[in-house]
N, C-alpha and C positions, 0 to 999 in steps of 0.2 A: 680298523678306522686306516680310512687311506687317507693320505697328505699330498695336497699338491701344490706347486711353486707355480706362483703367477709374477712377471713382474709388469713396472710402469717403465712404460719406456720413455717417459718422459723426465722420470728422476731415476730410474736403472734400480730402483729398491725393489726387495723381493717378500713377497709375502704370502706365510704359509697357510693355508686351508685345509681345515681338515673337515672329510664327509663322513657319512653313514655309507652303509653296505647300498641303501636304496639310492642316495645321492650317486652314490658312486657310479653304480650301475646305470643310470639315465645319461650321468657323465661320459662313461667309454660309450655309449651307445651315439649319442651327439655327435660325440669326439671320432670315431668312426666314420658315422657321415661325411665330418667336415672334410676328414682326412681323405674319403672316396672320392668328394666332391673336387678334391684339388689335385687328385690323380687322372680325374677324369674316366674311373670304374662306377661301374652300376652294381648294383645287386647281385649275387650269384643264382645260378637256378643250380640245385642241388636236387640230386638223386640216392634217393637208398634203395637198396637192392637188399629184397632177402625172399630165401624160400620159403617160406611160411609165414602164417599170421602169424606174430608176437616175435618174431625173431629181430627185425628193426627195433622195436621198440626195446627190446631187453639189450641187442649189442649199440646201438646209437641213440636210444631217443632223446639220451640227454643233450648232446651235441645236436641234435634236428631242434631242438626247442631254442640251444641259442642260435641259430642257423635264423630260426624264426622271430626270434629277438631282434636280431641285427637287419630284420628286411627282406633277408632272401627267401624267395620264391622256392617250394619245396614240391618235391615227386617222389610219393612212395611205389615202389613194385614191389608188388607180391606175386614171385611166380607159381606158385602152386596153388590148388584150388583149398588145400590145407586141411579138407578131411582125412580121417585115418582112422585104422584099424592097429591092435597090438597084436603080436606074433600068435594069440592063440584067438583072432579075429574079433575080437571085443572092440565096440566101437571107442575110439577116445574121442574124435569131437568131430562133429557134424560141421560139410563143408560153409553150409549157410551161417551156422554161427560164427565161425571162423572167419567169415566176411564178413557180418554184421560187427563183430571187434575189430578188426581191421578198419572199418569206416569210422569207428567211432575214434579210434588214435587217431585214423587223418586227420577227421574235425578239429581233434584238440589242436595239435599240430601247426592246422589250417594248411594240409597238405592237400594236393592231388592224389588220389589213388588209382595207381594203375592195375590191374588185377589179370594174373595169369591165368592160362586154363590146364597149363601142365598137372599131371596128376602128382601125389607125394609117392616118394621115392622111387621116381623113374624119371628124374631130373637128367640129360645128357648134355654133354659138351658136342652139340653138335649143330648145325644149320639154323634148326629151329629155334631154339633158345639164341644164339647167337643174333640172328637178324632181326628179330624182336626186340632182344638189347639195343643194337644197332637204330633200329629205328626210335624206337624213345627217345635216347641220347641224341641225335638227329633232330628229331620233331621237336623236343623241350630244349633245346638246345644248352645242354649239360656242360656248366664248369665244372662241378665237382661233384664226385660219384663216390657214397661207401656202398662197402659189401663184405660179405662172410670173408672171414680167413682164408685163404688158400689149401691151408693144411689141417680144418677141423674135422673130426672123425666123421662126422655125417656125411655122408655119400652126397643127397641132393645140397647141402650146403660148398660142398669141394664143388663141384660139378656147375654149381651158377658162381661160385666164384672165377673159376676159370673162364667161361663165359665172359664174366663183368670184366676181367683183364684184356681179352680177345677185343671186345665189343668198345672197351674205351679206352684202346692203346694210344688214341691221339689227344685223350683228355689229360690238361694241364696236372693234375691232381686225382689220384682215386686213392680212398684210406678203407682198411680191413678193419673189421671188429670182429668180436667172439661175442655169439649171443645165448652161448650154454657150455656148461662148462659139464666134461665127462669125465669121471672118475675111469682110470684106465691102471693097468699093473704095468 
């Protein structure tokens, strides 16, 4: 339970209100909107960048859901086709299946999905990737970006993180997430 203080300006007396979690969330959303209107702020355009299907959902899906509740506009960029095979040549995931899952996740979050065409395990910190990210950031007028942690052990994650830092160097805020946990010695 949350407690809120309210004053009656004419009598200068304070009252304590106890709110349920549901009402507190609604109050916080309302308060944020009021606060934004006083500051002249508008809702943010938020870009979540991920190398493969499900990276974003695992790494920052909860944060994106909160942004959606707050009225921010969400964009999801999945850089690769996300189909892949294991080291023995056995197909792990089909690109179409991955894209379908990404579309469902974006719909749940109310986000616009932007699908890249890079091959899995082939991302490079180069002009092609950098230019694509710069174009998205510019066209969508991005205020905040989520991306992979730059020291992730997965090659595609690390390259995309570096490209995100390069492309987003003029953004006020870039946040990094960890989408997978890798056990190593």
